[in-house]
C-alpha positions in Angstrom: 130.7 105.4 116.0 134.0 104.5 114.3 134.7 104.4 110.6 134.1 100.6 110.4 130.6 101.1 111.9 129.8 103.9 109.5 130.8 101.8 106.6 128.8 98.9 107.8 125.8 101.2 108.4 126.0 102.5 104.8 126.2 98.9 103.5 123.2 97.8 105.5 121.2 100.9 104.4 122.1 100.2 100.7 121.1 96.5 101.1 117.8 97.6 102.8 116.9 99.8 99.8 117.6 96.9 97.4 115.4 94.6 99.4 112.6 97.2 99.6 112.7 97.5 95.8 112.6 93.7 95.4 109.7 93.5 97.8 107.8 96.1 95.9 108.3 94.2 92.6 107.2 90.9 94.3 104.1 92.5 95.8 103.2 94.0 92.3 103.7 90.6 90.7 101.4 88.9 93.3 98.8 91.7 92.7 98.9 91.1 89.0 98.7 87.3 89.4 95.7 87.8 91.7 93.9 90.0 89.1 94.7 87.6 86.3 93.4 84.7 88.3 90.2 86.6 89.1 89.8 87.5 85.4 90.3 83.9 84.2 87.8 82.8 86.9 85.2 85.3 85.7 85.8 84.3 82.1 85.3 80.6 82.9 82.1 81.4 84.8 80.8 83.5 81.9 81.7 80.9 79.3 80.0 78.2 81.4 76.9 80.4 81.8 76.5 80.9 78.1 77.2 77.3 77.0 74.1 75.7 75.6 73.0 72.6 77.4 71.0 70.3 75.1 67.9 68.8 76.7 68.0 65.6 74.7 70.6 63.9 72.6 70.6 64.8 68.9 68.7 62.3 66.8 70.9 59.6 65.4 73.8 60.5 67.7 74.7 58.0 70.5 74.5 59.5 73.9 78.1 58.6 74.7 79.2 61.0 71.9 77.3 63.9 73.5 79.5 66.5 75.2 79.4 66.5 79.0 78.3 69.7 80.8 81.2 72.2 80.7 82.9 70.3 77.8 81.9 71.5 74.4 84.9 70.3 72.5 82.9 67.8 70.5 
């Protein structure tokens, strides 16, 4: 192995270490995003499970003004 090959090998090994670090950060980010997605999904399901669903429209309130299931913004 000549000097040029040794230099190229050092460069490739250095680049490999940089790419390994980037991969580790990317994998950590994907893991965090997956956990955040699961948490938001669980929170949405929990909120939907605890939302009261009126059996009948409130007296004097037109039905078109009643909130739809899952939408309690009114």
